[in-house]
Steps between C-alpha positions, in 0.01 A plus 500: 500500500516639852718339767364514854706490819375339821658472844420212736601451863476121495527224242162379628338793315658397169349250258700176551465371144604828341796539734622146439476558126701822535785328690490169312839330502638700794559272802366597843302788345145371458199611704534221756866577567438871540217429741743294707769768472265765642454286809864397543645848449270659752727796584428655158187632328433358155398712203424386145493726195305361204479642147197375308358546154139406434499319834802283416818526708790632293764563769543491875737604776526327837600751768559516873472798733780455752620670816831313514792520258579196285874562546622392842759780498243768424268355763779514756602856410163663425231257611306784666430672167252260333299481821391856423537497121437151358629389166352306211670190362396333177615139513408142584648480848433133566653382173766775461375607157390812317144608574425625147277288275387541139239301313635560149869564436415666168302767688773565758607840364141618507417401859827538694491884528150492647590221742810679631303823536233315698761366744639852544147627565454225758815619679365855505163390637672304779722799586796272433844652523623286213400207282696221337478223242696210644651168390543608139727340243719704268311336211156605629316704241392747769854609583548749210178675604615518861833642383315767305325598824843548663445239769803395706624151427612313812650154536313211656638169612543243224242223520606138461307229319550143381356339188425154637569216257652234723338166579645468850681706762812296430504594132452864599798488734715327240411770244668766713863600474724275709566749786129581539398134481752402766395789725133401491590139569715617792201690638284187475765294679542754781126511564478121506780486756312749719171309466337786308230386260287692249145401415172636371243584765139606547472839675210396720718224647782741584569748778409809298655740751836325459479524120400866518790580732751325274391712203482823700839447663674431169333802337610720791857371483506591130344842576203437272238773550184304422246398760360150512136411567459359850360174360719475188507121466138415574375793290716413199394136520133598526519736202704283266429141600691252283704783348668547838774272631691521826848355549648481849841412644508314830774394738411236757134586452547877542410725206799718410416612146215539252413636158181543297466391139222651286384353169322648200457222244859394413667802663617492861604779733709493820368731770555574869795283601567470871803364684608510862745791502680356804561157350869437417396344167270784397661541155493127429136469605402790276684344206337163565153658506554647153631168369191333647289750302676392181430137588130565559462678166673208327265252670197710400610523137537877516677696229641805679592596854534864601740521792439868563778719635791292628867573563725485190696210647179305554385571146827361367482192722153414373588560134229764474449748217505862609248757379599863553207719593468868586251764599400835351410763759362854493455751783200724434674825594749602229776612735451201727508278191845637415611470862353152524711388207814599688375337820414175324854475365647558846271248672499241219504152648860378473377142462305583184648484153614855442546443127128574467535849645527803274 
């Protein structure tokens, strides 16, 4: 039976029920979440590749057309290039996951070649300099096929997550190794002494400009290349409702830190932390915000918390499990593909786990 390939520019043009069936079991990947992602990641153009048979979705790829590099080092060194020659990324940017989906694992070998070819064709149609499949795991079934296509494998940051099984914050802290437990308790004590409190908040009751500046300033200090929507907090709250939670840190009534928690059923995701970069307790406030996220997931009865990309020391302090992810990249011109492989090795992010680079 014939497989058909379709390209869509927005998730709104895709059948919601069919898409949700295709991605069943993958958190933060259903139609509603992708609709929200399109709005929140407004500096990118969304593209969706769908393979169908007899009108039924068999596989899909979530892609972005970008004019900024994902790597902060590449953006700093060659940020002018994608402004003229964009690139195509296949991934779930909001959830830091692979953007490849398959309805039936037993049919994987039959549909994966056509899906990868369709993404390459998309890159050609967009005049993209290169294309990539990001946030892959070494165990992903797609990786052998990407290897066969001679794509460059590049390291990403390791993502941290917690399987939440504690009844209270206290039992969580006591489950940690002694040095980590004592450090987190020290942080709590220091913040209490400085009259810094953390609490959940409603965005509409907050000074949204202050929250936005906290997130933007922290992102800039960490040289993160992404752009934030001007109305990040109100927009996210409007789109996601009860699946959005805001935690703020205040000192003597002044907001000095914030973080957003997103929920999909029993899975939670930390996004867009913000801390005053001039505050002498910046590191402690950031740590306390993440601990507050753990506490909120415990109170909500959640099962897993994705912490996103955090410093190795922070991951250890929180007792998080690390998940090593990588990307597979191809430059469309053969010589530039070879040259790009050398360049990627030279500009590889030193903070990423280089054991995933070949």
